[in-house]
mmCIF entry with sequence, helices, sheets and N, C-alpha, C, O atoms, coordinates in Angstrom:
data_MODEL
# 
_entry.id   MODEL 
# 
_entity.id                         1 
_entity.type                       polymer 
_entity.pdbx_number_of_molecules   1 
# 
_entity_poly.entity_id                      1 
_entity_poly.type                           'polypeptide(L)' 
_entity_poly.nstd_linkage                   no 
_entity_poly.nstd_monomer                   no 
_entity_poly.pdbx_seq_one_letter_code       MLDRVIIDKNARIGDGVRLVNDKQVEEADADGYYIRNGTIIVPKGGVVKEGTVM 
_entity_poly.pdbx_seq_one_letter_code_can   MLDRVIIDKNARIGDGVRLVNDKQVEEADADGYYIRNGTIIVPKGGVVKEGTVM 
_entity_poly.pdbx_strand_id                 A 
# 
loop_
_entity_poly_seq.entity_id 
_entity_poly_seq.num 
_entity_poly_seq.mon_id 
_entity_poly_seq.hetero 
1 1  MET n 
1 2  LEU n 
1 3  ASP n 
1 4  ARG n 
1 5  VAL n 
1 6  ILE n 
1 7  ILE n 
1 8  ASP n 
1 9  LYS n 
1 10 ASN n 
1 11 ALA n 
1 12 ARG n 
1 13 ILE n 
1 14 GLY n 
1 15 ASP n 
1 16 GLY n 
1 17 VAL n 
1 18 ARG n 
1 19 LEU n 
1 20 VAL n 
1 21 ASN n 
1 22 ASP n 
1 23 LYS n 
1 24 GLN n 
1 25 VAL n 
1 26 GLU n 
1 27 GLU n 
1 28 ALA n 
1 29 ASP n 
1 30 ALA n 
1 31 ASP n 
1 32 GLY n 
1 33 TYR n 
1 34 TYR n 
1 35 ILE n 
1 36 ARG n 
1 37 ASN n 
1 38 GLY n 
1 39 THR n 
1 40 ILE n 
1 41 ILE n 
1 42 VAL n 
1 43 PRO n 
1 44 LYS n 
1 45 GLY n 
1 46 GLY n 
1 47 VAL n 
1 48 VAL n 
1 49 LYS n 
1 50 GLU n 
1 51 GLY n 
1 52 THR n 
1 53 VAL n 
1 54 MET n 
# 
_struct_asym.id          A 
_struct_asym.entity_id   1 
# 
loop_
_struct_sheet.id 
_struct_sheet.type 
_struct_sheet.number_strands 
_struct_sheet.details 
AA1 ? 4 ? 
AA2 ? 2 ? 
# 
loop_
_struct_sheet_order.sheet_id 
_struct_sheet_order.range_id_1 
_struct_sheet_order.range_id_2 
_struct_sheet_order.offset 
_struct_sheet_order.sense 
AA1 1 2 ? parallel      
AA1 2 3 ? anti-parallel 
AA1 3 4 ? anti-parallel 
AA2 1 2 ? parallel      
# 
loop_
_struct_sheet_range.sheet_id 
_struct_sheet_range.id 
_struct_sheet_range.beg_label_comp_id 
_struct_sheet_range.beg_label_asym_id 
_struct_sheet_range.beg_label_seq_id 
_struct_sheet_range.pdbx_beg_PDB_ins_code 
_struct_sheet_range.end_label_comp_id 
_struct_sheet_range.end_label_asym_id 
_struct_sheet_range.end_label_seq_id 
_struct_sheet_range.pdbx_end_PDB_ins_code 
_struct_sheet_range.beg_auth_comp_id 
_struct_sheet_range.beg_auth_asym_id 
_struct_sheet_range.beg_auth_seq_id 
_struct_sheet_range.end_auth_comp_id 
_struct_sheet_range.end_auth_asym_id 
_struct_sheet_range.end_auth_seq_id 
AA1 1 VAL A 5  ? ILE A 7  ? VAL A 5  ILE A 7  
AA1 2 THR A 39 ? VAL A 42 ? THR A 39 VAL A 42 
AA1 3 TYR A 34 ? ARG A 36 ? TYR A 34 ARG A 36 
AA1 4 GLU A 27 ? ASP A 29 ? GLU A 27 ASP A 29 
AA2 1 ARG A 12 ? ILE A 13 ? ARG A 12 ILE A 13 
AA2 2 VAL A 47 ? VAL A 48 ? VAL A 47 VAL A 48 
# 
loop_
_atom_site.group_PDB 
_atom_site.id 
_atom_site.type_symbol 
_atom_site.label_atom_id 
_atom_site.label_alt_id 
_atom_site.label_comp_id 
_atom_site.label_asym_id 
_atom_site.label_entity_id 
_atom_site.label_seq_id 
_atom_site.pdbx_PDB_ins_code 
_atom_site.Cartn_x 
_atom_site.Cartn_y 
_atom_site.Cartn_z 
_atom_site.occupancy 
_atom_site.B_iso_or_equiv 
_atom_site.pdbx_formal_charge 
_atom_site.auth_seq_id 
_atom_site.auth_comp_id 
_atom_site.auth_asym_id 
_atom_site.auth_atom_id 
_atom_site.pdbx_PDB_model_num 
ATOM 1   N N  . MET A 1 1  ? -3.620  -7.496  -13.177 1.00 0.00 ? 1  MET A N  1 
ATOM 2   C CA . MET A 1 1  ? -2.586  -7.027  -12.460 1.00 0.00 ? 1  MET A CA 1 
ATOM 3   C C  . MET A 1 1  ? -1.992  -5.815  -13.266 1.00 0.00 ? 1  MET A C  1 
ATOM 4   O O  . MET A 1 1  ? -1.703  -6.010  -14.446 1.00 0.00 ? 1  MET A O  1 
ATOM 5   N N  . LEU A 1 2  ? -1.816  -4.723  -12.771 1.00 0.00 ? 2  LEU A N  1 
ATOM 6   C CA . LEU A 1 2  ? -1.246  -3.489  -13.496 1.00 0.00 ? 2  LEU A CA 1 
ATOM 7   C C  . LEU A 1 2  ? -0.052  -2.947  -12.669 1.00 0.00 ? 2  LEU A C  1 
ATOM 8   O O  . LEU A 1 2  ? -0.155  -2.742  -11.460 1.00 0.00 ? 2  LEU A O  1 
ATOM 9   N N  . ASP A 1 3  ? 1.112   -2.717  -13.385 1.00 0.00 ? 3  ASP A N  1 
ATOM 10  C CA . ASP A 1 3  ? 2.210   -2.129  -12.672 1.00 0.00 ? 3  ASP A CA 1 
ATOM 11  C C  . ASP A 1 3  ? 2.823   -1.124  -13.700 1.00 0.00 ? 3  ASP A C  1 
ATOM 12  O O  . ASP A 1 3  ? 2.983   -1.425  -14.883 1.00 0.00 ? 3  ASP A O  1 
ATOM 13  N N  . ARG A 1 4  ? 3.139   0.035   -13.194 1.00 0.00 ? 4  ARG A N  1 
ATOM 14  C CA . ARG A 1 4  ? 3.674   1.099   -13.942 1.00 0.00 ? 4  ARG A CA 1 
ATOM 15  C C  . ARG A 1 4  ? 2.918   1.433   -15.147 1.00 0.00 ? 4  ARG A C  1 
ATOM 16  O O  . ARG A 1 4  ? 3.481   1.561   -16.234 1.00 0.00 ? 4  ARG A O  1 
ATOM 17  N N  . VAL A 1 5  ? 1.555   1.590   -14.974 1.00 0.00 ? 5  VAL A N  1 
ATOM 18  C CA . VAL A 1 5  ? 0.636   1.822   -16.050 1.00 0.00 ? 5  VAL A CA 1 
ATOM 19  C C  . VAL A 1 5  ? -0.056  3.164   -15.942 1.00 0.00 ? 5  VAL A C  1 
ATOM 20  O O  . VAL A 1 5  ? -0.451  3.497   -14.824 1.00 0.00 ? 5  VAL A O  1 
ATOM 21  N N  . ILE A 1 6  ? -0.240  3.931   -16.915 1.00 0.00 ? 6  ILE A N  1 
ATOM 22  C CA . ILE A 1 6  ? -0.914  5.132   -16.983 1.00 0.00 ? 6  ILE A CA 1 
ATOM 23  C C  . ILE A 1 6  ? -2.213  4.726   -17.795 1.00 0.00 ? 6  ILE A C  1 
ATOM 24  O O  . ILE A 1 6  ? -2.172  4.214   -18.913 1.00 0.00 ? 6  ILE A O  1 
ATOM 25  N N  . ILE A 1 7  ? -3.345  5.011   -17.111 1.00 0.00 ? 7  ILE A N  1 
ATOM 26  C CA . ILE A 1 7  ? -4.587  4.753   -17.835 1.00 0.00 ? 7  ILE A CA 1 
ATOM 27  C C  . ILE A 1 7  ? -5.343  6.140   -18.062 1.00 0.00 ? 7  ILE A C  1 
ATOM 28  O O  . ILE A 1 7  ? -5.534  6.875   -17.093 1.00 0.00 ? 7  ILE A O  1 
ATOM 29  N N  . ASP A 1 8  ? -5.721  6.455   -19.182 1.00 0.00 ? 8  ASP A N  1 
ATOM 30  C CA . ASP A 1 8  ? -6.271  7.810   -19.540 1.00 0.00 ? 8  ASP A CA 1 
ATOM 31  C C  . ASP A 1 8  ? -7.725  7.571   -19.345 1.00 0.00 ? 8  ASP A C  1 
ATOM 32  O O  . ASP A 1 8  ? -8.174  6.430   -19.235 1.00 0.00 ? 8  ASP A O  1 
ATOM 33  N N  . LYS A 1 9  ? -8.463  8.634   -19.303 1.00 0.00 ? 9  LYS A N  1 
ATOM 34  C CA . LYS A 1 9  ? -9.973  8.618   -19.119 1.00 0.00 ? 9  LYS A CA 1 
ATOM 35  C C  . LYS A 1 9  ? -10.623 7.871   -20.219 1.00 0.00 ? 9  LYS A C  1 
ATOM 36  O O  . LYS A 1 9  ? -10.153 7.798   -21.354 1.00 0.00 ? 9  LYS A O  1 
ATOM 37  N N  . ASN A 1 10 ? -11.757 7.303   -19.817 1.00 0.00 ? 10 ASN A N  1 
ATOM 38  C CA . ASN A 1 10 ? -12.704 6.577   -20.733 1.00 0.00 ? 10 ASN A CA 1 
ATOM 39  C C  . ASN A 1 10 ? -11.931 5.317   -21.283 1.00 0.00 ? 10 ASN A C  1 
ATOM 40  O O  . ASN A 1 10 ? -12.410 4.693   -22.230 1.00 0.00 ? 10 ASN A O  1 
ATOM 41  N N  . ALA A 1 11 ? -10.825 4.963   -20.743 1.00 0.00 ? 11 ALA A N  1 
ATOM 42  C CA . ALA A 1 11 ? -10.206 3.568   -21.191 1.00 0.00 ? 11 ALA A CA 1 
ATOM 43  C C  . ALA A 1 11 ? -10.825 2.420   -20.519 1.00 0.00 ? 11 ALA A C  1 
ATOM 44  O O  . ALA A 1 11 ? -11.274 2.546   -19.379 1.00 0.00 ? 11 ALA A O  1 
ATOM 45  N N  . ARG A 1 12 ? -10.877 1.292   -21.165 1.00 0.00 ? 12 ARG A N  1 
ATOM 46  C CA . ARG A 1 12 ? -11.466 0.015   -20.665 1.00 0.00 ? 12 ARG A CA 1 
ATOM 47  C C  . ARG A 1 12 ? -10.510 -1.010  -20.537 1.00 0.00 ? 12 ARG A C  1 
ATOM 48  O O  . ARG A 1 12 ? -9.793  -1.272  -21.503 1.00 0.00 ? 12 ARG A O  1 
ATOM 49  N N  . ILE A 1 13 ? -10.395 -1.658  -19.423 1.00 0.00 ? 13 ILE A N  1 
ATOM 50  C CA . ILE A 1 13 ? -9.529  -2.738  -19.206 1.00 0.00 ? 13 ILE A CA 1 
ATOM 51  C C  . ILE A 1 13 ? -10.376 -3.939  -18.903 1.00 0.00 ? 13 ILE A C  1 
ATOM 52  O O  . ILE A 1 13 ? -11.209 -3.916  -17.997 1.00 0.00 ? 13 ILE A O  1 
ATOM 53  N N  . GLY A 1 14 ? -10.151 -5.045  -19.701 1.00 0.00 ? 14 GLY A N  1 
ATOM 54  C CA . GLY A 1 14 ? -11.046 -6.324  -19.569 1.00 0.00 ? 14 GLY A CA 1 
ATOM 55  C C  . GLY A 1 14 ? -10.518 -7.180  -18.457 1.00 0.00 ? 14 GLY A C  1 
ATOM 56  O O  . GLY A 1 14 ? -9.419  -7.007  -17.931 1.00 0.00 ? 14 GLY A O  1 
ATOM 57  N N  . ASP A 1 15 ? -11.334 -8.065  -18.153 1.00 0.00 ? 15 ASP A N  1 
ATOM 58  C CA . ASP A 1 15 ? -11.050 -8.947  -17.092 1.00 0.00 ? 15 ASP A CA 1 
ATOM 59  C C  . ASP A 1 15 ? -9.757  -9.846  -17.245 1.00 0.00 ? 15 ASP A C  1 
ATOM 60  O O  . ASP A 1 15 ? -9.446  -10.234 -18.372 1.00 0.00 ? 15 ASP A O  1 
ATOM 61  N N  . GLY A 1 16 ? -9.051  -10.164 -16.225 1.00 0.00 ? 16 GLY A N  1 
ATOM 62  C CA . GLY A 1 16 ? -7.964  -10.947 -16.448 1.00 0.00 ? 16 GLY A CA 1 
ATOM 63  C C  . GLY A 1 16 ? -6.661  -10.398 -17.153 1.00 0.00 ? 16 GLY A C  1 
ATOM 64  O O  . GLY A 1 16 ? -5.723  -11.132 -17.465 1.00 0.00 ? 16 GLY A O  1 
ATOM 65  N N  . VAL A 1 17 ? -6.692  -9.095  -17.364 1.00 0.00 ? 17 VAL A N  1 
ATOM 66  C CA . VAL A 1 17 ? -5.621  -8.292  -18.022 1.00 0.00 ? 17 VAL A CA 1 
ATOM 67  C C  . VAL A 1 17 ? -4.445  -8.311  -17.050 1.00 0.00 ? 17 VAL A C  1 
ATOM 68  O O  . VAL A 1 17 ? -4.563  -8.107  -15.842 1.00 0.00 ? 17 VAL A O  1 
ATOM 69  N N  . ARG A 1 18 ? -3.311  -8.572  -17.675 1.00 0.00 ? 18 ARG A N  1 
ATOM 70  C CA . ARG A 1 18 ? -2.040  -8.331  -16.854 1.00 0.00 ? 18 ARG A CA 1 
ATOM 71  C C  . ARG A 1 18 ? -0.992  -7.426  -17.700 1.00 0.00 ? 18 ARG A C  1 
ATOM 72  O O  . ARG A 1 18 ? -0.379  -7.792  -18.702 1.00 0.00 ? 18 ARG A O  1 
ATOM 73  N N  . LEU A 1 19 ? -0.934  -6.290  -17.131 1.00 0.00 ? 19 LEU A N  1 
ATOM 74  C CA . LEU A 1 19 ? 0.017   -5.375  -17.870 1.00 0.00 ? 19 LEU A CA 1 
ATOM 75  C C  . LEU A 1 19 ? 1.092   -4.995  -16.865 1.00 0.00 ? 19 LEU A C  1 
ATOM 76  O O  . LEU A 1 19 ? 0.951   -4.106  -16.025 1.00 0.00 ? 19 LEU A O  1 
ATOM 77  N N  . VAL A 1 20 ? 2.199   -5.756  -17.027 1.00 0.00 ? 20 VAL A N  1 
ATOM 78  C CA . VAL A 1 20 ? 3.380   -5.560  -16.218 1.00 0.00 ? 20 VAL A CA 1 
ATOM 79  C C  . VAL A 1 20 ? 4.540   -5.671  -17.237 1.00 0.00 ? 20 VAL A C  1 
ATOM 80  O O  . VAL A 1 20 ? 4.568   -6.640  -17.997 1.00 0.00 ? 20 VAL A O  1 
ATOM 81  N N  . ASN A 1 21 ? 5.383   -4.831  -17.278 1.00 0.00 ? 21 ASN A N  1 
ATOM 82  C CA . ASN A 1 21 ? 6.621   -4.700  -18.115 1.00 0.00 ? 21 ASN A CA 1 
ATOM 83  C C  . ASN A 1 21 ? 7.692   -5.552  -17.580 1.00 0.00 ? 21 ASN A C  1 
ATOM 84  O O  . ASN A 1 21 ? 8.754   -4.990  -17.312 1.00 0.00 ? 21 ASN A O  1 
ATOM 85  N N  . ASP A 1 22 ? 7.590   -6.769  -17.389 1.00 0.00 ? 22 ASP A N  1 
ATOM 86  C CA . ASP A 1 22 ? 8.656   -7.675  -16.877 1.00 0.00 ? 22 ASP A CA 1 
ATOM 87  C C  . ASP A 1 22 ? 9.983   -7.786  -17.664 1.00 0.00 ? 22 ASP A C  1 
ATOM 88  O O  . ASP A 1 22 ? 11.096  -7.924  -17.156 1.00 0.00 ? 22 ASP A O  1 
ATOM 89  N N  . LYS A 1 23 ? 9.668   -7.700  -19.090 1.00 0.00 ? 23 LYS A N  1 
ATOM 90  C CA . LYS A 1 23 ? 10.881  -7.745  -19.949 1.00 0.00 ? 23 LYS A CA 1 
ATOM 91  C C  . LYS A 1 23 ? 11.565  -6.421  -20.094 1.00 0.00 ? 23 LYS A C  1 
ATOM 92  O O  . LYS A 1 23 ? 12.529  -6.383  -20.858 1.00 0.00 ? 23 LYS A O  1 
ATOM 93  N N  . GLN A 1 24 ? 11.204  -5.329  -19.467 1.00 0.00 ? 24 GLN A N  1 
ATOM 94  C CA . GLN A 1 24 ? 11.824  -4.056  -19.479 1.00 0.00 ? 24 GLN A CA 1 
ATOM 95  C C  . GLN A 1 24 ? 11.788  -3.431  -20.758 1.00 0.00 ? 24 GLN A C  1 
ATOM 96  O O  . GLN A 1 24 ? 12.678  -2.636  -21.061 1.00 0.00 ? 24 GLN A O  1 
ATOM 97  N N  . VAL A 1 25 ? 10.774  -3.726  -21.616 1.00 0.00 ? 25 VAL A N  1 
ATOM 98  C CA . VAL A 1 25 ? 10.564  -3.070  -22.983 1.00 0.00 ? 25 VAL A CA 1 
ATOM 99  C C  . VAL A 1 25 ? 10.594  -1.628  -22.842 1.00 0.00 ? 25 VAL A C  1 
ATOM 100 O O  . VAL A 1 25 ? 9.887   -1.113  -21.975 1.00 0.00 ? 25 VAL A O  1 
ATOM 101 N N  . GLU A 1 26 ? 11.336  -0.907  -23.598 1.00 0.00 ? 26 GLU A N  1 
ATOM 102 C CA . GLU A 1 26 ? 11.309  0.586   -23.656 1.00 0.00 ? 26 GLU A CA 1 
ATOM 103 C C  . GLU A 1 26 ? 10.319  1.262   -24.534 1.00 0.00 ? 26 GLU A C  1 
ATOM 104 O O  . GLU A 1 26 ? 9.779   2.314   -24.193 1.00 0.00 ? 26 GLU A O  1 
ATOM 105 N N  . GLU A 1 27 ? 10.051  0.598   -25.789 1.00 0.00 ? 27 GLU A N  1 
ATOM 106 C CA . GLU A 1 27 ? 9.212   1.197   -26.763 1.00 0.00 ? 27 GLU A CA 1 
ATOM 107 C C  . GLU A 1 27 ? 8.471   0.096   -27.470 1.00 0.00 ? 27 GLU A C  1 
ATOM 108 O O  . GLU A 1 27 ? 9.084   -0.840  -27.983 1.00 0.00 ? 27 GLU A O  1 
ATOM 109 N N  . ALA A 1 28 ? 7.195   0.192   -27.503 1.00 0.00 ? 28 ALA A N  1 
ATOM 110 C CA . ALA A 1 28 ? 6.284   -0.785  -28.231 1.00 0.00 ? 28 ALA A CA 1 
ATOM 111 C C  . ALA A 1 28 ? 4.908   -0.203  -28.476 1.00 0.00 ? 28 ALA A C  1 
ATOM 112 O O  . ALA A 1 28 ? 4.461   0.734   -27.814 1.00 0.00 ? 28 ALA A O  1 
ATOM 113 N N  . ASP A 1 29 ? 4.277   -0.784  -29.431 1.00 0.00 ? 29 ASP A N  1 
ATOM 114 C CA . ASP A 1 29 ? 2.897   -0.542  -29.774 1.00 0.00 ? 29 ASP A CA 1 
ATOM 115 C C  . ASP A 1 29 ? 2.118   -1.870  -29.745 1.00 0.00 ? 29 ASP A C  1 
ATOM 116 O O  . ASP A 1 29 ? 2.551   -2.870  -30.317 1.00 0.00 ? 29 ASP A O  1 
ATOM 117 N N  . ALA A 1 30 ? 1.011   -1.853  -29.095 1.00 0.00 ? 30 ALA A N  1 
ATOM 118 C CA . ALA A 1 30 ? 0.166   -3.113  -29.054 1.00 0.00 ? 30 ALA A CA 1 
ATOM 119 C C  . ALA A 1 30 ? -1.202  -2.700  -29.227 1.00 0.00 ? 30 ALA A C  1 
ATOM 120 O O  . ALA A 1 30 ? -1.512  -1.524  -29.416 1.00 0.00 ? 30 ALA A O  1 
ATOM 121 N N  . ASP A 1 31 ? -2.125  -3.767  -29.157 1.00 0.00 ? 31 ASP A N  1 
ATOM 122 C CA . ASP A 1 31 ? -3.501  -3.531  -29.478 1.00 0.00 ? 31 ASP A CA 1 
ATOM 123 C C  . ASP A 1 31 ? -4.189  -2.950  -28.088 1.00 0.00 ? 31 ASP A C  1 
ATOM 124 O O  . ASP A 1 31 ? -4.432  -3.669  -27.119 1.00 0.00 ? 31 ASP A O  1 
ATOM 125 N N  . GLY A 1 32 ? -4.430  -1.688  -28.142 1.00 0.00 ? 32 GLY A N  1 
ATOM 126 C CA . GLY A 1 32 ? -5.066  -1.018  -27.017 1.00 0.00 ? 32 GLY A CA 1 
ATOM 127 C C  . GLY A 1 32 ? -4.168  -0.272  -26.036 1.00 0.00 ? 32 GLY A C  1 
ATOM 128 O O  . GLY A 1 32 ? -4.643  0.474   -25.180 1.00 0.00 ? 32 GLY A O  1 
ATOM 129 N N  . TYR A 1 33 ? -2.819  -0.495  -26.181 1.00 0.00 ? 33 TYR A N  1 
ATOM 130 C CA . TYR A 1 33 ? -1.879  0.136   -25.353 1.00 0.00 ? 33 TYR A CA 1 
ATOM 131 C C  . TYR A 1 33 ? -0.657  0.364   -25.972 1.00 0.00 ? 33 TYR A C  1 
ATOM 132 O O  . TYR A 1 33 ? -0.458  -0.205  -27.045 1.00 0.00 ? 33 TYR A O  1 
ATOM 133 N N  . TYR A 1 34 ? 0.238   1.117   -25.484 1.00 0.00 ? 34 TYR A N  1 
ATOM 134 C CA . TYR A 1 34 ? 1.690   1.159   -26.015 1.00 0.00 ? 34 TYR A CA 1 
ATOM 135 C C  . TYR A 1 34 ? 2.662   1.449   -24.849 1.00 0.00 ? 34 TYR A C  1 
ATOM 136 O O  . TYR A 1 34 ? 2.226   1.716   -23.729 1.00 0.00 ? 34 TYR A O  1 
ATOM 137 N N  . ILE A 1 35 ? 3.857   1.399   -25.095 1.00 0.00 ? 35 ILE A N  1 
ATOM 138 C CA . ILE A 1 35 ? 4.913   1.525   -24.068 1.00 0.00 ? 35 ILE A CA 1 
ATOM 139 C C  . ILE A 1 35 ? 5.845   2.536   -24.594 1.00 0.00 ? 35 ILE A C  1 
ATOM 140 O O  . ILE A 1 35 ? 6.328   2.463   -25.724 1.00 0.00 ? 35 ILE A O  1 
ATOM 141 N N  . ARG A 1 36 ? 6.101   3.521   -23.717 1.00 0.00 ? 36 ARG A N  1 
ATOM 142 C CA . ARG A 1 36 ? 7.090   4.673   -23.962 1.00 0.00 ? 36 ARG A CA 1 
ATOM 143 C C  . ARG A 1 36 ? 7.887   4.721   -22.675 1.00 0.00 ? 36 ARG A C  1 
ATOM 144 O O  . ARG A 1 36 ? 7.352   4.750   -21.566 1.00 0.00 ? 36 ARG A O  1 
ATOM 145 N N  . ASN A 1 37 ? 9.267   4.730   -22.893 1.00 0.00 ? 37 ASN A N  1 
ATOM 146 C CA . ASN A 1 37 ? 10.241  4.866   -21.793 1.00 0.00 ? 37 ASN A CA 1 
ATOM 147 C C  . ASN A 1 37 ? 9.982   3.848   -20.633 1.00 0.00 ? 37 ASN A C  1 
ATOM 148 O O  . ASN A 1 37 ? 10.138  4.171   -19.455 1.00 0.00 ? 37 ASN A O  1 
ATOM 149 N N  . GLY A 1 38 ? 9.597   2.654   -21.009 1.00 0.00 ? 38 GLY A N  1 
ATOM 150 C CA . GLY A 1 38 ? 9.323   1.679   -20.052 1.00 0.00 ? 38 GLY A CA 1 
ATOM 151 C C  . GLY A 1 38 ? 7.910   1.703   -19.358 1.00 0.00 ? 38 GLY A C  1 
ATOM 152 O O  . GLY A 1 38 ? 7.603   0.811   -18.567 1.00 0.00 ? 38 GLY A O  1 
ATOM 153 N N  . THR A 1 39 ? 7.152   2.619   -19.629 1.00 0.00 ? 39 THR A N  1 
ATOM 154 C CA . THR A 1 39 ? 5.891   2.732   -18.988 1.00 0.00 ? 39 THR A CA 1 
ATOM 155 C C  . THR A 1 39 ? 4.778   2.346   -19.966 1.00 0.00 ? 39 THR A C  1 
ATOM 156 O O  . THR A 1 39 ? 4.794   2.700   -21.145 1.00 0.00 ? 39 THR A O  1 
ATOM 157 N N  . ILE A 1 40 ? 3.779   1.578   -19.399 1.00 0.00 ? 40 ILE A N  1 
ATOM 158 C CA . ILE A 1 40 ? 2.659   1.162   -20.227 1.00 0.00 ? 40 ILE A CA 1 
ATOM 159 C C  . ILE A 1 40 ? 1.554   2.263   -20.216 1.00 0.00 ? 40 ILE A C  1 
ATOM 160 O O  . ILE A 1 40 ? 1.185   2.715   -19.133 1.00 0.00 ? 40 ILE A O  1 
ATOM 161 N N  . ILE A 1 41 ? 1.035   2.692   -21.341 1.00 0.00 ? 41 ILE A N  1 
ATOM 162 C CA . ILE A 1 41 ? 0.083   3.704   -21.542 1.00 0.00 ? 41 ILE A CA 1 
ATOM 163 C C  . ILE A 1 41 ? -1.125  3.186   -22.227 1.00 0.00 ? 41 ILE A C  1 
ATOM 164 O O  . ILE A 1 41 ? -1.047  2.674   -23.344 1.00 0.00 ? 41 ILE A O  1 
ATOM 165 N N  . VAL A 1 42 ? -2.321  3.319   -21.532 1.00 0.00 ? 42 VAL A N  1 
ATOM 166 C CA . VAL A 1 42 ? -3.595  3.022   -22.183 1.00 0.00 ? 42 VAL A CA 1 
ATOM 167 C C  . VAL A 1 42 ? -4.243  4.382   -22.627 1.00 0.00 ? 42 VAL A C  1 
ATOM 168 O O  . VAL A 1 42 ? -4.664  5.107   -21.727 1.00 0.00 ? 42 VAL A O  1 
ATOM 169 N N  . PRO A 1 43 ? -4.346  4.738   -23.751 1.00 0.00 ? 43 PRO A N  1 
ATOM 170 C CA . PRO A 1 43 ? -4.625  6.067   -24.143 1.00 0.00 ? 43 PRO A CA 1 
ATOM 171 C C  . PRO A 1 43 ? -6.110  6.259   -23.905 1.00 0.00 ? 43 PRO A C  1 
ATOM 172 O O  . PRO A 1 43 ? -6.827  5.301   -23.617 1.00 0.00 ? 43 PRO A O  1 
ATOM 173 N N  . LYS A 1 44 ? -6.555  7.445   -24.021 1.00 0.00 ? 44 LYS A N  1 
ATOM 174 C CA . LYS A 1 44 ? -7.989  8.097   -23.848 1.00 0.00 ? 44 LYS A CA 1 
ATOM 175 C C  . LYS A 1 44 ? -8.876  7.154   -24.764 1.00 0.00 ? 44 LYS A C  1 
ATOM 176 O O  . LYS A 1 44 ? -8.599  7.020   -25.955 1.00 0.00 ? 44 LYS A O  1 
ATOM 177 N N  . GLY A 1 45 ? -9.889  6.541   -24.210 1.00 0.00 ? 45 GLY A N  1 
ATOM 178 C CA . GLY A 1 45 ? -10.813 5.759   -25.020 1.00 0.00 ? 45 GLY A CA 1 
ATOM 179 C C  . GLY A 1 45 ? -10.253 4.341   -25.403 1.00 0.00 ? 45 GLY A C  1 
ATOM 180 O O  . GLY A 1 45 ? -10.912 3.579   -26.110 1.00 0.00 ? 45 GLY A O  1 
ATOM 181 N N  . GLY A 1 46 ? -9.064  4.028   -24.929 1.00 0.00 ? 46 GLY A N  1 
ATOM 182 C CA . GLY A 1 46 ? -8.452  2.663   -25.320 1.00 0.00 ? 46 GLY A CA 1 
ATOM 183 C C  . GLY A 1 46 ? -9.091  1.600   -24.705 1.00 0.00 ? 46 GLY A C  1 
ATOM 184 O O  . GLY A 1 46 ? -9.666  1.737   -23.625 1.00 0.00 ? 46 GLY A O  1 
ATOM 185 N N  . VAL A 1 47 ? -9.030  0.381   -25.403 1.00 0.00 ? 47 VAL A N  1 
ATOM 186 C CA . VAL A 1 47 ? -9.576  -0.809  -24.960 1.00 0.00 ? 47 VAL A CA 1 
ATOM 187 C C  . VAL A 1 47 ? -8.558  -1.816  -24.880 1.00 0.00 ? 47 VAL A C  1 
ATOM 188 O O  . VAL A 1 47 ? -7.885  -2.052  -25.883 1.00 0.00 ? 47 VAL A O  1 
ATOM 189 N N  . VAL A 1 48 ? -8.339  -2.518  -23.674 1.00 0.00 ? 48 VAL A N  1 
ATOM 190 C CA . VAL A 1 48 ? -7.577  -3.626  -23.557 1.00 0.00 ? 48 VAL A CA 1 
ATOM 191 C C  . VAL A 1 48 ? -8.345  -4.779  -23.427 1.00 0.00 ? 48 VAL A C  1 
ATOM 192 O O  . VAL A 1 48 ? -9.090  -4.836  -22.449 1.00 0.00 ? 48 VAL A O  1 
ATOM 193 N N  . LYS A 1 49 ? -8.319  -5.764  -24.254 1.00 0.00 ? 49 LYS A N  1 
ATOM 194 C CA . LYS A 1 49 ? -9.314  -6.824  -24.265 1.00 0.00 ? 49 LYS A CA 1 
ATOM 195 C C  . LYS A 1 49 ? -9.048  -7.940  -23.165 1.00 0.00 ? 49 LYS A C  1 
ATOM 196 O O  . LYS A 1 49 ? -7.907  -8.222  -22.801 1.00 0.00 ? 49 LYS A O  1 
ATOM 197 N N  . GLU A 1 50 ? -10.002 -8.451  -22.747 1.00 0.00 ? 50 GLU A N  1 
ATOM 198 C CA . GLU A 1 50 ? -9.941  -9.550  -21.767 1.00 0.00 ? 50 GLU A CA 1 
ATOM 199 C C  . GLU A 1 50 ? -8.961  -10.484 -22.022 1.00 0.00 ? 50 GLU A C  1 
ATOM 200 O O  . GLU A 1 50 ? -8.769  -10.931 -23.153 1.00 0.00 ? 50 GLU A O  1 
ATOM 201 N N  . GLY A 1 51 ? -8.175  -10.889 -20.821 1.00 0.00 ? 51 GLY A N  1 
ATOM 202 C CA . GLY A 1 51 ? -7.074  -11.802 -20.974 1.00 0.00 ? 51 GLY A CA 1 
ATOM 203 C C  . GLY A 1 51 ? -5.811  -11.450 -21.559 1.00 0.00 ? 51 GLY A C  1 
ATOM 204 O O  . GLY A 1 51 ? -4.918  -12.284 -21.707 1.00 0.00 ? 51 GLY A O  1 
ATOM 205 N N  . THR A 1 52 ? -5.687  -10.084 -21.942 1.00 0.00 ? 52 THR A N  1 
ATOM 206 C CA . THR A 1 52 ? -4.458  -9.671  -22.482 1.00 0.00 ? 52 THR A CA 1 
ATOM 207 C C  . THR A 1 52 ? -3.202  -9.745  -21.495 1.00 0.00 ? 52 THR A C  1 
ATOM 208 O O  . THR A 1 52 ? -3.306  -9.266  -20.366 1.00 0.00 ? 52 THR A O  1 
ATOM 209 N N  . VAL A 1 53 ? -2.115  -10.296 -21.888 1.00 0.00 ? 53 VAL A N  1 
ATOM 210 C CA . VAL A 1 53 ? -1.074  -10.388 -21.033 1.00 0.00 ? 53 VAL A CA 1 
ATOM 211 C C  . VAL A 1 53 ? 0.157   -9.827  -21.683 1.00 0.00 ? 53 VAL A C  1 
ATOM 212 O O  . VAL A 1 53 ? 0.503   -10.231 -22.793 1.00 0.00 ? 53 VAL A O  1 
ATOM 213 N N  . MET A 1 54 ? 0.832   -8.906  -21.026 1.00 0.00 ? 54 MET A N  1 
ATOM 214 C CA . MET A 1 54 ? 2.056   -8.101  -21.426 1.00 0.00 ? 54 MET A CA 1 
ATOM 215 C C  . MET A 1 54 ? 3.161   -8.605  -20.624 1.00 0.00 ? 54 MET A C  1 
ATOM 216 O O  . MET A 1 54 ? 4.286   -8.121  -20.750 1.00 0.00 ? 54 MET A O  1 
# 
């Protein structure tokens, strides 16, 4: 499930990934993605591993 996510080109999202900012986090850095102004961003060439839950 993806909600309020920007996915750049050549990014890969694994099976079972849930990127939803339920906790209203404004700024954070994680493995394969980051959050800015409450929006989740998967950068160009980024990889979000299978089963990741945000």
